[in-house]
C-alpha positions in Angstrom: 14.4 23.3 -20.6 13.3 20.7 -23.2 16.7 19.0 -23.0 16.3 18.4 -19.3 12.7 17.2 -19.6 13.8 14.4 -21.9 16.5 13.2 -19.4 14.2 13.6 -16.4 11.6 11.5 -18.2 14.2 8.8 -19.0 15.5 8.8 -15.4 12.0 8.6 -14.0 11.2 5.7 -16.3 14.4 3.8 -15.3 13.7 4.2 -11.6 10.1 3.1 -12.0 11.0 -0.1 -14.0 13.9 -0.9 -11.6 11.7 -0.8 -8.5 8.5 -2.0 -10.2 6.6 -4.9 -8.6 3.4 -6.3 -9.9 0.1 -5.3 -8.2 -0.3 -8.9 -7.0 3.2 -8.8 -5.4 2.5 -5.5 -3.6 -0.8 -6.8 -2.4 0.7 -10.0 -1.0 3.4 -8.0 0.7 0.8 -5.8 2.4 -1.2 -8.9 3.4 1.9 -10.6 4.9 2.6 -7.5 7.0 -1.0 -7.3 8.2 -0.9 -11.1 9.0 2.3 -10.6 11.0 0.8 -7.7 13.0 -2.4 -9.8 13.7 -0.3 -12.8 14.9 2.0 -10.6 17.0 -1.0 -9.3 18.8 -2.4 -12.8 19.2 -5.6 -12.1 17.3 -7.2 -14.9 15.4 -8.6 -14.5 11.9 -12.0 -15.0 13.4 -11.5 -12.4 16.1 -10.2 -9.9 13.5 -13.2 -10.6 11.3 -15.6 -9.9 14.2 -13.7 -6.8 15.4 -13.4 -5.3 11.9 -16.8 -6.3 10.4 -15.0 -7.9 7.5 -16.2 -11.5 6.7 -13.9 -14.3 7.8 -13.7 -15.5 4.2 -12.4 -12.0 3.1 -9.8 -12.0 5.9 -8.6 -15.5 4.9 -8.5 -14.6 1.2 -6.6 -11.4 1.9 -4.0 -13.2 4.0 -3.6 -16.0 1.5 -3.9 -14.2 -1.9 -3.6 -10.5 -1.1 -7.1 -9.7 -2.5 -9.3 -7.3 -0.6 -11.3 -4.2 -1.2 -10.0 -0.9 0.0 -12.8 -0.4 2.5 -12.2 -3.8 4.0 -8.5 -3.1 4.3 -9.3 0.1 6.1 -11.7 -1.7 8.5 -8.9 -4.2 9.3 -6.4 -1.5 9.8 -8.8 0.3 12.2 -9.4 -3.0 14.1 -5.6 -3.5 14.4 -5.2 0.1 15.4 -2.8 0.8 12.5 -5.1 3.0 10.4 -2.7 5.9 10.9 -0.4 4.1 8.4 -3.2 4.2 5.8 -4.0 7.9 6.6 -0.3 8.7 5.9 -0.2 6.7 2.6 1.1 8.8 -0.2 1.5 11.8 2.2 5.2 12.4 1.3 5.8 11.0 -2.2 9.3 11.8 -3.5 9.5 13.7 -6.7 10.6 11.7 -9.7 11.9 14.6 -11.8 12.7 18.3 -11.7 9.6 18.8 -13.8 7.4 17.5 -11.0 9.1 19.9 -8.6 8.3 22.8 -10.9 4.7 21.6 -11.4 4.2 21.4 -7.6 4.3 25.1 -7.4 1.6 25.5 -10.1 
C-alpha cells in the first residue's frame, strides 16, 4: 500500500501544479464571469449595488480587480439569481488519489 501512496501523491501534485492558477487569476476570472452575466441582463453596476446591498465601490473593485468578500459575492449572486452556483460550489470535487477514495469511507 505504501508504494501506491507515494505514486498517488506524486500524481496529485503534478495535476495540481499543471492546473494551478494564482488566487488573483481565479478571482479575476470569477469577476469577469459575473460582469458578463450582469451586462447580459442589462443591469448597471449601480443597479446591482442597490439590488444586492453591496456598495458601488465594492462592485466596481470586484469587476476591475477581482477583490470582494465572500458575503458580498454571495449577495451579488443572489441579486443576479445565480446563487445556486455558489450553493453547489465544491459539491462534487473529484478525487485526486486512491488514498482520498479510501479515506472517504472513513
